[in-house]
N, C-alpha and C positions, 0 to 999 in steps of 0.2 A: 550448521543449520542450512537448509535449502528452502528458498521461497518457491512456492509452486507457481505454475503458469497463471493461476487465477490472480495472484497478487502482482506478478510482474506485468501481466497484460493490463490490469487496471491502472497501474502507475504509468505505463506507456501511453495508454489512451487518455488519461487525464492530463498528461503533459502535452500531448498533441492537441487536446481540446484547448488548453490554456494558450498555446502558441497561436492556433488558428483564430481563437476568439480575440486575442490582442491584435492580430493582423487585420481582422475584419471589423474592428471598432465595436466589439461586443455582440455581434450577430450570433445567433444560435448556429451551432455546427452539427451537421447530420452525422449520425453514427456510420452510415455507409461510407462517408468520406474518410473518417478515422480508420475504419476497417480496411479500406483500400490502401491507405498510406502506411498503416502499421502491419499490414498483412495478417490480420486477425479475423476470424470468422465473425460475420455480422451477427448471427444468432447468439454466439458466445458473448459478444460485446453487449447485445441487448440484455442478456441475463446479468452481466456485471453492472451495467448502468441502472438497471432496476434496483439493485442493492445500493448503489451509490446514491440514487435519488431518495430511497427510503431513509438513508442515514443523513440526508440533508447536504450532501456534498455537490450535487448538481441540481439544476432546475430544468425541466423539460418544457419545450414550446411546441405546440401542435400546429398543423396547417402548413401552407406554403411558406417556405423559409424557416420551417421548424427545425428542431434538433435539441441540442443541449447547451447549457452554459454552466460555468462554475457558479456555485451558490455564494462563494466568498472569493475575494481576490486571490490570485495565485500565491501571493506572499503570506496568506493566512491559511492556505490549504497544505497540510503537512502529509508527508509520505506515509507515516504511521496510521493516520486517519483513513487513508485510501485502502491500505492493506487490511486494516481491521474491518472496514465497511464491507469488504467482500468475503468476510468470515475466514480470513487467513490468520491463524493463530501465530503469535510471535513468541512461541515457546521452542526451546531446544531439548526439553526433557521428553521422555516417552510416557511420563506419568500423566494420568488423566484426572478428571474431576468427576465425583459421584455425589449427588445430592449435597452440593455446596461444600464438600469436604475433599481435600486432596487425597487422591488414591495413588499409591505408589506403584512402581512398575515391577516390583518383585512379587513372588508368590506370597499370599497372605496380605497384600496391600502395602507392604513396606517399601520405603524409598531405597533406591540403590545408593551405593557409597558415593557416587559422583553426582548425585542429584543437585547438590548445592552449586557445583561448578557450572552445570548446564542451565540451571535456573538463573544464575547471575549473568551468564552469556546472553540469555534471552532478554534480560533487563537492559543490558548494554546495547543490544541491537535495537530494542524498542526506543531507548533513549536517543540513539543516533538518528533513527528514522523520524522521531518526533522533533528533531532539531533541523530537519531538511524540508524546505517548502518546495512546492512545484516550481516557483519562481527561481529558487536556487538551482534546481536541475536545469531549467531552461537557460540560465546564465552560465552554467558550468561552474558555479561557485559552491563547490562541495567542500565542507569542512574536512580537512585531512585528519586521519586518525593520529593519535599521539604516537610518535616514533618509539619503537621498542628499545629498551635499554639493554644492550648486550653486555653481559658480564665479561670483564677482562680476564683473559686466560692466563 
């Protein structure tokens, strides 16, 4: 599964916001500053932050010294929430949804034989991203994946 630019950029920007907000004792951070540091288009960042604001992850402040702040502490802001806020699906299947019913990826709406595998992988990815906060990313304290058990030959 590949995370699109939208999800990656939103996480990068939110992590930058959290770091700068901590360094400046809670002052709002301008998107232009984040765009410059992270080398992300300002107009693209504005679109992402509009979604993040609608989902309650950031608070905007207008006027001189305006910008954005995290709505919650960085320890309570999880990567999965950021990714989902910018409409990035955490699915690994190619099956879609139609009128609240799962629609399979095969002709006639059936699910492929590997659907369960990809669906579970998507759940695992979501579970991992839901366990990592912005603060964890800033501190470099990422939970390692469980080591693979290699069968003895």
